[in-house]
Structure formats: C-alpha cells, structure tokens
Residue frames as a rotation matrix with the C-alpha (Angstrom) as fourth column:
MET 1
-0.588 -0.244 -0.771 17.81
0.804 -0.277 -0.526 7.50
-0.086 -0.929 0.360 3.54
LYS 2
-0.970 0.242 0.036 16.12
-0.232 -0.956 0.177 10.60
0.078 0.164 0.983 2.07
ALA 3
-0.296 0.915 -0.275 12.86
-0.125 0.248 0.961 8.67
0.947 0.319 0.041 1.68
ARG 4
-0.085 0.246 -0.966 12.90
0.865 0.500 0.051 7.70
0.495 -0.831 -0.255 5.37
VAL 5
-0.850 -0.241 -0.469 13.59
0.452 -0.790 -0.415 11.26
-0.270 -0.564 0.780 6.48
PHE 6
-0.802 0.596 0.031 10.75
-0.418 -0.597 0.684 12.47
0.427 0.536 0.729 4.27
ALA 7
-0.106 0.785 -0.611 8.43
0.272 0.614 0.741 9.81
0.956 -0.088 -0.279 5.65
GLY 8
-0.389 -0.095 -0.916 9.29
0.917 0.057 -0.395 10.78
0.089 -0.994 0.065 9.20
ALA 9
-0.989 0.025 -0.148 8.50
-0.014 -0.997 -0.079 14.42
-0.150 -0.076 0.986 8.46
LEU 10
-0.474 0.871 -0.131 5.13
-0.321 -0.032 0.946 13.40
0.820 0.490 0.295 7.08
ALA 11
-0.155 0.397 -0.905 4.38
0.709 0.683 0.178 11.39
0.688 -0.613 -0.387 10.22
LEU 12
-0.721 -0.170 -0.671 4.91
0.639 -0.539 -0.549 14.49
-0.268 -0.825 0.498 12.35
ALA 13
-0.933 0.311 -0.180 2.70
-0.352 -0.890 0.288 16.65
-0.070 0.332 0.941 10.15
TRP 14
-0.477 0.788 -0.391 -0.20
-0.218 0.325 0.920 14.27
0.852 0.524 0.017 9.54
VAL 15
-0.393 0.484 0.782 -3.06
-0.878 0.054 -0.475 13.73
-0.273 -0.873 0.404 11.97
GLY 16
0.640 0.618 0.456 -4.18
-0.477 0.785 -0.394 10.10
-0.602 0.035 0.798 12.08
CYS 17
0.391 -0.603 -0.695 -0.93
-0.802 0.147 -0.579 8.77
0.451 0.784 -0.427 10.71
ALA 18
0.868 -0.189 0.459 0.50
-0.104 0.835 0.540 5.27
-0.485 -0.516 0.706 11.13
ASP 19
0.138 -0.915 -0.380 4.18
-0.944 -0.238 0.229 4.62
-0.300 0.327 -0.896 10.52
VAL 20
0.929 -0.009 -0.370 5.39
-0.163 0.887 -0.432 1.73
0.332 0.462 0.822 8.39
LYS 21
0.497 -0.789 0.362 8.33
-0.559 0.028 0.829 0.09
-0.664 -0.614 -0.427 10.15
PRO 22
0.431 -0.408 -0.805 11.04
-0.772 0.295 -0.563 -1.11
0.467 0.864 -0.188 7.71
ILE 23
0.618 -0.232 0.751 12.35
-0.405 0.726 0.557 -4.62
-0.674 -0.648 0.355 8.32
SER 24
0.075 -0.662 -0.745 15.17
-0.969 0.127 -0.210 -6.71
0.233 0.738 -0.633 6.90
VAL 25
-0.827 -0.283 0.486 14.36
-0.435 0.870 -0.233 -10.09
-0.357 -0.405 -0.842 8.49
PRO 26
-0.674 0.605 -0.423 11.98
-0.163 0.437 0.885 -12.71
0.720 0.665 -0.196 7.08
LEU 27
-0.421 0.641 0.641 8.59
-0.884 -0.130 -0.449 -13.22
-0.205 -0.756 0.622 8.75
VAL 28
-0.966 0.257 0.026 6.74
0.258 0.958 0.124 -16.49
0.007 0.126 -0.992 9.30
LEU 29
-0.604 0.795 0.047 3.20
-0.720 -0.570 0.396 -15.84
0.341 0.205 0.917 8.07
ASP 30
-0.755 0.318 -0.573 1.23
0.396 0.918 -0.013 -17.99
0.522 -0.237 -0.819 10.53
GLY 31
0.150 0.895 0.421 -1.13
0.147 -0.441 0.885 -15.40
0.978 -0.071 -0.198 12.00
LYS 32
0.427 0.041 -0.903 0.37
0.841 0.348 0.414 -15.67
0.331 -0.937 0.114 15.49
LEU 33
0.706 -0.201 0.679 2.33
-0.142 -0.980 -0.142 -12.38
0.693 0.004 -0.720 15.51
ASP 34
0.935 -0.352 -0.040 5.06
0.143 0.273 0.951 -14.04
-0.324 -0.895 0.306 17.55
ASP 35
0.268 -0.873 0.407 7.99
0.794 -0.039 -0.607 -12.91
0.546 0.486 0.683 15.40
ALA 36
-0.145 -0.403 -0.904 10.12
0.915 -0.402 0.033 -10.61
-0.377 -0.822 0.427 17.54
ILE 37
-0.895 -0.277 0.351 9.83
0.414 -0.808 0.419 -7.75
0.167 0.521 0.837 15.04
TRP 38
-0.019 0.963 0.269 6.08
0.490 -0.226 0.842 -7.38
0.872 0.148 -0.468 15.77
ALA 39
0.408 0.124 -0.904 6.92
0.909 -0.142 0.391 -6.39
-0.080 -0.982 -0.171 19.36
GLN 40
-0.531 -0.693 -0.488 8.95
0.590 -0.715 0.374 -3.48
-0.608 -0.089 0.789 17.94
ALA 41
-0.515 0.392 0.763 6.22
0.720 -0.285 0.632 -2.33
0.465 0.875 -0.136 15.56
ASN 42
-0.962 0.267 0.052 4.12
-0.265 -0.878 -0.400 0.81
-0.061 -0.398 0.915 16.02
TRP 43
-0.653 0.757 -0.033 0.70
0.753 0.653 0.082 -0.53
0.084 0.029 -0.996 17.04
GLU 44
-0.855 0.454 0.252 -2.37
-0.384 -0.879 0.281 1.60
0.349 0.144 0.926 16.30
THR 45
-0.613 0.736 -0.288 -5.72
0.790 0.569 -0.227 1.39
-0.003 -0.367 -0.930 18.08
GLY 46
-0.766 0.361 -0.532 -8.54
-0.101 -0.885 -0.455 3.79
-0.635 -0.295 0.714 19.03
PHE 47
-0.855 0.499 0.140 -11.20
0.313 0.283 0.907 2.19
0.413 0.819 -0.398 16.82
GLN 48
-0.720 0.687 -0.102 -14.72
-0.324 -0.462 -0.825 3.60
-0.614 -0.561 0.555 17.04
ARG 49
-0.145 0.783 0.605 -18.18
0.755 0.483 -0.444 2.75
-0.640 0.392 -0.661 15.80
PHE 50
-0.459 0.044 0.887 -19.46
0.779 -0.461 0.426 4.65
0.428 0.886 0.177 12.78
ASN 51
-0.997 0.041 0.060 -20.65
-0.061 -0.926 -0.372 8.23
0.040 -0.374 0.926 13.35
ASN 52
-0.362 0.931 -0.048 -24.23
-0.730 -0.251 0.636 7.26
0.580 0.265 0.770 12.50
THR 53
-0.765 0.057 -0.641 -24.43
0.313 0.903 -0.294 4.55
0.562 -0.426 -0.709 15.17
LYS 54
0.205 0.918 0.341 -27.68
-0.182 -0.306 0.934 4.44
0.962 -0.253 0.104 17.15
LYS 55
0.288 -0.176 -0.941 -25.82
0.844 0.512 0.163 3.31
0.453 -0.841 0.295 20.27
LYS 56
0.971 0.154 -0.181 -25.14
0.230 -0.799 0.556 5.83
-0.059 -0.582 -0.811 23.03
SER 57
0.383 -0.910 -0.159 -21.38
-0.345 -0.301 0.889 5.41
-0.857 -0.285 -0.430 22.87
ARG 58
0.767 -0.207 -0.607 -19.08
-0.598 0.112 -0.793 5.10
0.232 0.972 -0.038 19.89
ASP 59
-0.284 -0.870 0.403 -16.59
-0.942 0.331 0.052 3.10
-0.178 -0.365 -0.914 21.95
PRO 60
0.029 0.307 -0.951 -16.57
-0.635 0.741 0.219 -0.49
0.772 0.597 0.217 20.66
ILE 61
0.827 0.220 0.517 -17.22
-0.526 0.626 0.576 -3.63
-0.197 -0.748 0.633 22.65
ALA 62
0.683 -0.606 0.409 -14.52
0.626 0.774 0.101 -5.40
-0.377 0.187 0.907 20.63
GLN 63
0.634 -0.522 -0.571 -11.32
-0.462 -0.847 0.262 -3.36
-0.620 0.098 -0.778 20.29
THR 64
0.860 -0.337 0.383 -8.77
0.510 0.556 -0.656 -3.78
0.008 0.760 0.650 17.50
GLU 65
0.396 -0.804 -0.442 -5.08
-0.318 -0.572 0.756 -3.03
-0.861 -0.159 -0.483 16.97
PHE 66
0.902 -0.194 0.386 -2.92
0.431 0.470 -0.770 -3.11
-0.032 0.861 0.508 13.87
ALA 67
0.258 -0.873 -0.415 0.68
-0.229 -0.472 0.851 -2.53
-0.939 -0.124 -0.322 12.82
ILE 68
0.998 0.052 -0.044 2.39
-0.050 0.117 -0.992 -2.26
-0.047 0.992 0.119 9.44
LEU 69
0.137 -0.983 0.120 5.83
-0.025 0.118 0.993 -3.53
-0.990 -0.139 -0.008 8.43
ALA 70
0.966 0.143 -0.217 7.56
-0.217 -0.012 -0.976 -3.48
-0.142 0.990 0.019 5.06
ASP 71
0.021 -0.972 0.236 10.66
0.321 0.230 0.919 -4.81
-0.947 0.056 0.316 3.36
THR 72
-0.620 -0.361 -0.697 11.82
-0.443 -0.572 0.691 -4.15
-0.648 0.736 0.194 -0.19
GLU 73
-0.968 0.203 -0.146 9.33
-0.009 0.556 0.831 -6.61
0.250 0.806 -0.536 -1.65
ALA 74
-0.239 0.927 -0.288 6.15
0.577 0.375 0.726 -6.54
0.781 0.008 -0.624 0.42
LEU 75
-0.398 0.304 0.866 3.88
-0.704 -0.706 -0.076 -4.85
0.588 -0.639 0.495 2.93
TYR 76
-0.622 0.171 -0.764 2.89
0.467 0.865 -0.187 -6.74
0.628 -0.473 -0.618 6.10
ILE 77
-0.139 0.661 0.737 -0.23
-0.665 -0.614 0.425 -6.03
0.734 -0.431 0.525 8.16
GLY 78
-0.813 -0.078 -0.577 -0.57
0.345 0.734 -0.585 -7.45
0.469 -0.675 -0.569 11.69
ILE 79
-0.172 0.866 0.470 -3.97
-0.516 -0.485 0.706 -7.42
0.839 -0.121 0.531 13.40
LYS 80
-0.967 0.018 -0.256 -5.07
0.229 0.510 -0.829 -8.10
0.116 -0.860 -0.497 16.99
ALA 81
-0.349 0.925 0.149 -8.84
-0.371 -0.283 0.885 -8.54
0.861 0.254 0.442 17.16
ARG 82
-0.941 0.069 0.331 -10.20
-0.310 0.216 -0.926 -8.68
-0.135 -0.974 -0.182 20.71
HIS 83
-0.218 0.901 -0.375 -13.36
-0.574 0.192 0.796 -10.76
0.789 0.389 0.475 21.03
ALA 84
-0.672 0.006 0.740 -15.12
-0.712 0.267 -0.649 -12.03
-0.202 -0.964 -0.175 24.17
LYS 85
0.261 0.871 0.416 -17.66
-0.548 0.489 -0.679 -14.13
-0.795 -0.051 0.605 22.26
MET 86
-0.578 -0.579 -0.575 -15.59
-0.803 0.279 0.526 -16.34
-0.145 0.766 -0.627 19.99
GLY 87
-0.849 0.289 0.442 -17.81
0.209 0.952 -0.222 -19.36
-0.485 -0.096 -0.869 20.72
GLU 88
0.181 0.967 -0.182 -20.94
0.224 -0.220 -0.949 -17.51
-0.958 0.131 -0.256 19.65
MET 89
0.122 -0.207 -0.971 -19.19
-0.816 -0.578 0.021 -16.16
-0.565 0.790 -0.240 16.58
LYS 90
-0.819 -0.541 -0.189 -18.01
-0.553 0.659 0.509 -19.60
-0.151 0.522 -0.840 15.43
ALA 91
-0.595 0.679 0.430 -21.55
0.405 0.716 -0.569 -20.98
-0.694 -0.164 -0.701 15.85
LEU 92
0.137 0.656 -0.742 -22.98
-0.409 -0.645 -0.646 -18.47
-0.902 0.392 0.180 13.37
SER 93
0.526 0.104 0.844 -23.70
0.640 0.604 -0.474 -19.59
-0.559 0.790 0.252 9.82
LEU 94
-0.498 -0.791 -0.355 -21.51
0.215 -0.509 0.833 -18.33
-0.840 0.339 0.424 7.00
ALA 95
0.683 0.729 -0.048 -23.36
0.190 -0.241 -0.952 -16.33
-0.705 0.641 -0.303 4.35
SER 96
0.768 -0.526 0.364 -20.17
0.364 -0.108 -0.925 -15.01
0.526 0.843 0.108 2.72
ALA 97
-0.188 -0.935 -0.301 -16.70
0.914 -0.054 -0.402 -13.70
0.360 -0.351 0.864 3.51
TRP 98
-0.563 -0.022 0.826 -18.15
0.052 -0.999 0.009 -10.21
0.825 0.048 0.563 3.78
TYR 99
0.366 0.751 0.551 -20.44
-0.621 -0.244 0.745 -11.26
0.694 -0.614 0.377 6.66
ASP 100
0.430 -0.373 -0.822 -17.97
0.666 0.745 0.010 -13.40
0.609 -0.552 0.569 8.53
GLU 101
0.790 -0.380 -0.482 -16.02
0.250 -0.518 0.818 -11.98
-0.561 -0.766 -0.314 11.47
ASN 102
0.397 -0.621 0.676 -13.47
0.895 0.098 -0.436 -9.94
0.205 0.778 0.594 9.50
VAL 103
0.143 -0.377 -0.915 -11.15
0.204 -0.894 0.400 -7.00
-0.968 -0.244 -0.051 9.12
GLU 104
0.513 -0.023 0.858 -10.75
0.858 -0.005 -0.513 -5.03
0.016 1.000 0.017 5.92
PHE 105
0.071 -0.566 -0.821 -8.17
0.345 -0.758 0.553 -2.42
-0.936 -0.323 0.141 5.04
TYR 106
0.841 0.336 0.425 -7.89
0.530 -0.347 -0.774 0.15
-0.112 0.876 -0.469 2.28
LEU 107
-0.162 -0.922 -0.351 -4.94
0.546 -0.380 0.747 1.82
-0.822 -0.070 0.565 0.57
ILE 108
0.915 0.384 0.127 -4.96
0.337 -0.552 -0.763 4.85
-0.223 0.740 -0.634 -1.71
PRO 109
0.266 -0.943 0.201 -1.68
0.954 0.287 0.085 5.38
-0.138 0.170 0.976 -3.57
ASP 110
-0.300 -0.473 0.829 -1.72
0.760 -0.643 -0.092 8.99
0.576 0.602 0.552 -4.68
GLY 111
-0.907 -0.053 -0.417 -3.16
0.348 -0.652 -0.673 10.93
-0.236 -0.756 0.611 -1.75
GLY 112
-0.673 0.735 -0.085 -6.47
-0.660 -0.544 0.517 11.35
0.334 0.405 0.851 -3.57
ALA 113
-0.482 0.583 0.654 -9.71
-0.409 0.510 -0.757 9.45
-0.775 -0.632 -0.008 -3.21
PHE 114
0.085 0.549 -0.831 -10.54
-0.990 -0.047 -0.132 8.40
-0.111 0.834 0.540 -6.78
GLU 115
0.429 -0.024 -0.903 -8.97
-0.368 0.908 -0.199 4.92
0.825 0.418 0.381 -6.88
PHE 116
-0.089 -0.492 0.866 -8.13
-0.996 0.043 -0.079 2.58
0.002 -0.869 -0.494 -4.02
TYR 117
-0.475 -0.188 -0.860 -7.40
-0.252 0.965 -0.071 -1.01
0.843 0.183 -0.506 -3.02
GLN 118
0.284 0.580 0.763 -9.45
-0.950 0.064 0.305 -3.08
0.128 -0.812 0.570 -0.59
PHE 119
-0.540 -0.458 -0.706 -8.22
-0.290 0.889 -0.355 -6.25
0.790 0.013 -0.613 1.18
LEU 120
0.385 0.773 0.505 -10.52
-0.846 0.075 0.529 -8.40
0.370 -0.630 0.682 3.34
ILE 121
-0.729 -0.576 -0.368 -9.36
-0.325 0.766 -0.555 -10.97
0.602 -0.285 -0.746 5.93
PRO 122
0.445 0.886 0.129 -12.23
-0.635 0.210 0.743 -13.07
0.631 -0.413 0.657 7.32
PHE 123
-0.059 -0.446 0.893 -11.65
-0.945 0.312 0.094 -15.27
-0.321 -0.839 -0.440 10.35
ARG 124
0.067 0.210 0.975 -13.07
-0.239 0.952 -0.189 -18.48
-0.969 -0.220 0.114 8.84
VAL 125
0.708 0.334 0.622 -13.21
0.464 0.444 -0.767 -18.27
-0.532 0.832 0.159 5.05
GLU 126
0.026 -0.771 0.636 -11.15
0.998 0.053 0.024 -17.22
-0.052 0.635 0.771 2.05
LYS 127
-0.349 -0.295 -0.890 -9.70
0.350 -0.922 0.168 -13.72
-0.870 -0.252 0.424 1.80
GLN 128
0.533 0.548 0.645 -10.87
0.829 -0.187 -0.527 -11.21
-0.168 0.816 -0.554 -0.82
ALA 129
-0.501 -0.637 -0.586 -9.38
0.422 -0.771 0.477 -8.23
-0.756 -0.009 0.655 -2.66
LYS 130
0.503 0.671 0.546 -10.92
0.843 -0.242 -0.480 -5.51
-0.190 0.701 -0.687 -4.83
PHE 131
-0.784 -0.615 -0.080 -9.82
0.566 -0.762 0.314 -2.42
-0.254 0.201 0.946 -6.72
TRP 132
0.272 0.947 -0.172 -12.26
0.835 -0.321 -0.447 0.49
-0.479 -0.022 -0.878 -6.71
SER 133
-0.798 -0.431 0.421 -12.57
0.584 -0.725 0.365 3.59
0.148 0.537 0.831 -8.88
GLU 134
-0.267 0.662 0.700 -14.70
0.074 -0.710 0.700 6.73
0.961 0.239 0.140 -8.93
GLY 135
-0.465 -0.014 0.885 -14.35
-0.771 -0.485 -0.412 7.10
0.435 -0.874 0.215 -5.17
GLY 136
-0.892 0.056 0.448 -15.50
-0.237 0.786 -0.571 3.54
-0.384 -0.616 -0.688 -4.47
LYS 137
0.018 0.973 -0.230 -18.49
-0.783 -0.129 -0.609 3.49
-0.622 0.191 0.759 -6.81
ILE 138
0.845 0.277 -0.457 -17.26
-0.525 0.594 -0.610 0.96
0.102 0.756 0.647 -9.39
THR 139
0.165 -0.809 0.565 -14.80
-0.105 0.555 0.825 -1.90
-0.981 -0.195 0.007 -9.86
PRO 140
0.432 0.146 -0.890 -13.66
-0.771 -0.452 -0.449 -1.07
-0.468 0.880 -0.083 -13.39
ASP 141
0.083 -0.499 -0.863 -11.32
-0.789 0.496 -0.362 -3.99
0.608 0.711 -0.353 -14.14
PRO 142
0.857 0.106 -0.504 -10.79
0.143 0.892 0.430 -7.54
0.495 -0.440 0.749 -12.93
TYR 143
0.182 -0.793 0.582 -8.32
-0.847 -0.427 -0.317 -7.43
0.500 -0.435 -0.749 -10.06
GLY 144
0.939 0.152 -0.308 -6.57
-0.039 0.938 0.345 -10.62
0.341 -0.312 0.887 -8.95
PRO 145
0.242 -0.913 0.328 -3.47
-0.854 -0.361 -0.375 -9.91
0.461 -0.189 -0.867 -6.86
VAL 146
0.280 -0.279 -0.919 -1.31
0.355 0.919 -0.171 -12.64
0.892 -0.278 0.357 -5.38
TRP 147
-0.260 -0.344 0.903 -1.18
-0.721 -0.553 -0.418 -12.11
0.643 -0.759 -0.104 -1.61
GLU 148
-0.374 0.020 -0.927 -1.32
0.383 0.914 -0.135 -14.15
0.844 -0.406 -0.350 1.58
SER 149
-0.177 0.264 0.948 -3.11
-0.828 -0.561 0.001 -14.00
0.533 -0.784 0.318 4.92
LYS 150
-0.389 0.061 -0.919 -3.57
0.372 0.923 -0.096 -16.21
0.843 -0.379 -0.381 7.95
ALA 151
-0.034 0.452 0.892 -5.87
-0.778 -0.572 0.260 -15.86
0.627 -0.685 0.371 10.98
VAL 152
-0.475 -0.150 -0.867 -5.72
0.325 0.886 -0.331 -17.84
0.818 -0.439 -0.372 14.24
GLU 153
0.666 0.739 0.097 -7.75
0.093 -0.211 0.973 -17.93
0.740 -0.639 -0.210 17.45
THR 154
-0.584 -0.805 0.100 -6.15
0.038 -0.150 -0.988 -16.64
0.811 -0.574 0.118 20.67
PRO 155
-0.510 0.394 -0.765 -7.30
0.859 0.275 -0.431 -16.47
0.040 -0.877 -0.479 24.31
GLU 156
-0.621 0.226 -0.750 -8.25
0.141 -0.910 -0.391 -12.80
-0.771 -0.348 0.534 23.75
GLY 157
0.437 0.752 -0.493 -9.98
-0.449 -0.293 -0.844 -13.30
-0.779 0.591 0.209 20.39
TRP 158
0.662 -0.307 0.684 -8.01
0.670 0.653 -0.354 -13.76
-0.337 0.692 0.638 17.18
THR 159
0.105 -0.701 -0.706 -4.99
-0.271 -0.703 0.658 -12.41
-0.957 0.123 -0.264 15.36
ALA 160
0.817 0.161 0.554 -4.06
0.465 0.384 -0.798 -12.23
-0.341 0.909 0.238 11.69
GLU 161
-0.200 -0.874 -0.444 -1.14
-0.027 -0.448 0.894 -11.48
-0.979 0.191 0.066 9.41
ALA 162
0.876 0.396 0.276 -1.15
0.271 0.069 -0.960 -10.45
-0.399 0.916 -0.047 5.77
ARG 163
-0.318 -0.941 -0.118 1.68
0.255 -0.205 0.945 -10.25
-0.913 0.271 0.305 3.27
ILE 164
0.811 0.581 0.073 0.97
0.276 -0.270 -0.922 -8.09
-0.516 0.768 -0.379 0.21
PRO 165
-0.177 -0.900 0.398 3.77
0.883 0.033 0.468 -8.06
-0.434 0.434 0.789 -2.37
LEU 166
-0.352 -0.008 -0.936 4.36
-0.111 -0.993 0.050 -4.62
-0.930 0.122 0.348 -3.87
SER 167
-0.998 -0.010 -0.059 3.55
-0.060 0.173 0.983 -6.22
0.000 0.985 -0.173 -7.22
ALA 168
-0.430 0.902 -0.035 -0.05
0.885 0.413 -0.213 -6.59
-0.177 -0.123 -0.976 -5.97
PHE 169
0.143 0.441 -0.886 -0.47
0.252 -0.882 -0.398 -2.82
-0.957 -0.166 -0.237 -6.40
TYR 170
-0.645 -0.518 0.562 -0.12
0.605 0.102 0.790 -3.19
-0.466 0.849 0.247 -10.16
MET 171
0.310 0.815 0.490 -3.14
0.947 -0.311 -0.082 -0.97
0.085 0.489 -0.868 -10.84
THR 172
0.747 -0.075 -0.660 -1.09
0.231 -0.903 0.363 2.05
-0.623 -0.424 -0.657 -9.74
ARG 173
0.805 -0.473 0.358 1.01
0.273 -0.241 -0.931 4.00
0.527 0.847 -0.065 -12.22
ASN 174
-0.008 -0.921 -0.389 4.64
0.948 0.117 -0.296 4.69
0.318 -0.371 0.872 -11.34
ASP 175
-0.635 -0.289 0.717 4.09
0.210 -0.957 -0.200 8.45
0.744 0.024 0.668 -11.25
ALA 176
0.340 0.813 0.473 1.35
-0.418 -0.319 0.850 8.01
0.842 -0.487 0.232 -8.59
TRP 177
0.513 -0.224 -0.829 3.58
0.647 0.735 0.201 6.01
0.564 -0.639 0.522 -6.24
SER 178
0.163 -0.461 0.872 4.85
-0.474 -0.812 -0.340 7.84
0.865 -0.358 -0.351 -3.15
GLY 179
-0.745 -0.533 -0.402 6.07
0.112 0.494 -0.862 7.20
0.658 -0.687 -0.308 0.39
GLY 180
-0.855 0.510 0.093 2.78
-0.246 -0.242 -0.939 8.36
-0.456 -0.826 0.332 1.92
TRP 181
-0.739 0.658 -0.143 -0.50
0.168 0.385 0.907 6.57
0.652 0.647 -0.395 1.21
LEU 182
-0.222 0.776 0.590 -4.01
-0.938 -0.335 0.088 7.06
0.266 -0.534 0.803 2.56
PHE 183
-0.748 -0.113 -0.654 -5.10
0.014 0.982 -0.186 4.14
0.663 -0.148 -0.734 4.72
ASN 184
-0.127 0.643 0.755 -7.93
-0.984 -0.179 -0.013 2.85
0.126 -0.744 0.656 6.85
LEU 185
-0.851 -0.079 -0.519 -8.76
-0.038 0.995 -0.089 -0.41
0.523 -0.056 -0.850 8.59
GLY 186
-0.124 0.896 0.426 -12.26
-0.945 -0.238 0.224 -1.48
0.302 -0.375 0.877 9.59
ARG 187
-0.986 -0.165 -0.034 -13.67
-0.141 0.922 -0.360 -4.45
0.091 -0.350 -0.932 11.46
PHE 188
-0.037 0.995 -0.088 -16.99
-0.774 0.027 0.633 -6.29
0.632 0.091 0.769 11.45
CYS 189
-0.945 -0.156 0.288 -18.01
-0.316 0.667 -0.675 -8.39
-0.087 -0.729 -0.679 14.49
ASP 190
-0.490 0.794 -0.359 -20.98
-0.246 0.270 0.931 -10.49
0.837 0.544 0.063 13.41
ALA 191
-0.423 0.321 -0.847 -21.72
0.735 0.668 -0.114 -11.99
0.529 -0.671 -0.519 16.86
ILE 192
-0.310 0.292 -0.905 -22.38
0.723 -0.545 -0.424 -8.53
-0.617 -0.786 -0.042 18.33
ASN 193
0.423 0.507 0.751 -23.32
0.899 -0.340 -0.277 -6.77
0.116 0.792 -0.599 15.06
GLU 194
0.630 -0.310 -0.712 -20.61
0.172 -0.838 0.517 -4.15
-0.757 -0.448 -0.475 15.52
ARG 195
0.543 -0.477 0.691 -18.81
0.764 -0.062 -0.643 -2.23
0.349 0.877 0.331 12.78
THR 196
0.689 -0.391 -0.610 -15.79
0.244 -0.668 0.704 -0.17
-0.682 -0.634 -0.365 13.77
SER 197
0.726 -0.454 0.517 -13.11
0.481 -0.201 -0.853 1.85
0.492 0.868 0.072 11.99
TRP 198
-0.142 -0.876 -0.461 -9.65
0.985 -0.172 0.024 3.22
-0.101 -0.450 0.887 12.78
ARG 199
-0.990 -0.103 0.094 -10.59
0.119 -0.976 0.182 6.58
0.073 0.191 0.979 11.20
GLN 200
-0.560 0.811 -0.169 -13.95
0.099 -0.137 -0.986 8.20
-0.823 -0.568 -0.003 11.91
VAL 201
-0.930 0.349 0.116 -16.11
0.138 0.038 0.990 7.24
0.341 0.936 -0.083 8.95
PHE 202
-0.592 0.765 0.254 -19.80
-0.806 -0.555 -0.209 8.11
-0.019 -0.328 0.944 8.99
LYS 203
0.342 0.875 0.343 -21.78
-0.797 0.464 -0.387 5.14
-0.498 -0.141 0.856 7.69
GLY 204
0.997 0.006 0.082 -19.51
0.038 0.850 -0.526 2.83
-0.073 0.528 0.846 5.68
TYR 205
0.365 -0.929 0.057 -15.94
0.482 0.241 0.842 1.68
-0.797 -0.280 0.536 5.22
ARG 206
-0.191 -0.456 0.869 -15.60
0.981 -0.075 0.176 3.05
-0.015 0.887 0.462 1.68
GLU 207
0.936 0.350 -0.039 -15.35
0.351 -0.936 0.027 6.74
-0.027 -0.039 -0.999 2.60
PRO 208
0.258 -0.958 0.123 -11.83
0.921 0.205 -0.331 7.51
0.292 0.199 0.936 1.33
ALA 209
0.170 -0.178 0.969 -12.01
0.051 -0.981 -0.189 11.24
0.984 0.082 -0.158 2.10
LYS 210
0.743 0.182 0.644 -12.02
-0.600 -0.245 0.762 10.29
0.296 -0.952 -0.073 5.80
PHE 211
0.747 -0.499 -0.439 -9.08
0.482 0.862 -0.160 7.85
0.458 -0.092 0.884 5.68
GLY 212
0.753 -0.630 -0.191 -5.93
-0.133 -0.431 0.893 8.36
-0.645 -0.646 -0.408 7.71
LYS 213
0.694 -0.577 -0.431 -2.41
-0.606 -0.144 -0.782 8.08
0.389 0.804 -0.450 6.36
ILE 214
0.806 -0.583 0.102 0.63
0.404 0.668 0.625 5.85
-0.432 -0.463 0.774 6.53
ALA 215
0.705 -0.661 -0.257 4.14
-0.708 -0.670 -0.221 7.18
-0.026 0.338 -0.941 6.19
GLY 216
-0.227 -0.905 0.359 7.15
-0.769 0.393 0.505 5.20
-0.598 -0.162 -0.785 5.01
PHE 217
0.793 0.521 0.317 5.44
-0.180 0.697 -0.694 3.17
-0.582 0.493 0.646 2.28
PRO 218
-0.054 -0.913 0.404 8.20
0.338 0.364 0.868 1.30
-0.940 0.183 0.289 0.40
MET 219
0.288 0.076 -0.955 9.26
-0.677 -0.688 -0.259 2.95
-0.677 0.721 -0.147 -2.83
C-alpha cells in the first residue's frame, strides 16, 4: 500500500508521467488489446516528430497510443499504432527489424541516464532487445531476456502487446530498483518515413535525458 501511495505522489509531481496500472487478472497475449482491463488502463498519446524534423509541423501523420499494466511477475505494454497506409507498408521490402514498421520503448531503472533497456516490436518480423550503457553509447554485455510480444493488423492500423517478466531486468542491481522508472516510447513508420516519440527527443530515440517517467513500477 505504501508503494502505491508513493507512486501516486510521484505521478502528481512529475511532468510527462505515465501511470502503471496494477492488475490481478491474467491477460491473453494476442496483440488485440481486447481484454477488459485494457479499457481501464491509462492511455498515453501526444507523440511528436523529432525536434530536428525538416517538416513544417511536428504533429505526426500516424498517431500512437500506449498503456502500461503490471502484476507481481511482469510488465505489460499495450500499443495502438494508427496507420492509413498499411497496404503500402506491407509491400515494402524487409531490410531488418529496425527498419520495419515498429515501436520501441526504453526503461531506465534508477532515475539516471547511464544504463537502460531497449525493447523493439516490429510489425512483421522478430522482436529485439538490448541493454545499453554509458548513456546509450555501448552494449557492454550480451543481453538475452525472455519476453513475449504479438502484433496484429486492425482497421485503423495495428496493435501490439508485450509481456516483460520482471526477471528480464536482470541487469539491474537490487539497490537501483524503485517504483519510478524513466521511460520513453518511439515509433518508426517506414511507408511515410516518419519517426515519432512520446517525449520530445531531438534527433534520435536514445536520448535518455529527455525521457519521461512511469510511476507504480512493480517492486
């Protein structure tokens, strides 16, 4: 109970903060977001193009929403990716997961910006995960977490779900674990060559000093 009160206080104080909604019911990880609990989640949006965009407006053509749930064993990320050109996107060749239609999200455990986790969910190919150090400059150790994700096409674009067991954050020391983590989620739309971010990064997704925060991370 104290942890939840503390997390709520953080949510009020932080700018750019997303709340993690605690759950006690199992989820079906099929990418459809049709479990009733997703309708009760706190959905975040307001994505913008990078600050260094050459376009006149930073408002994206393809908007994105996300929500975060957690139980005592795992973190769940739900994503709604609007897309008016799914046919064109699916016709594009696949160079790699990093250049497929995708979303990627970042978590920093200790409120700093030295070490962080990156998880990538492409629409068509296999997911990826990395652990970065020195502010995103190096990947110091092999990182191979066990986690799940699923993406499906919808009339509005596509949706995705990810389940990340807390054990996947094994690169984090116990004394660096807290109820508030830094967080950001970015999206790449290959068909329209658009890169957007929940927080206002300048030129790339790996700018941890500009990340937002999530409150209520499971302890």
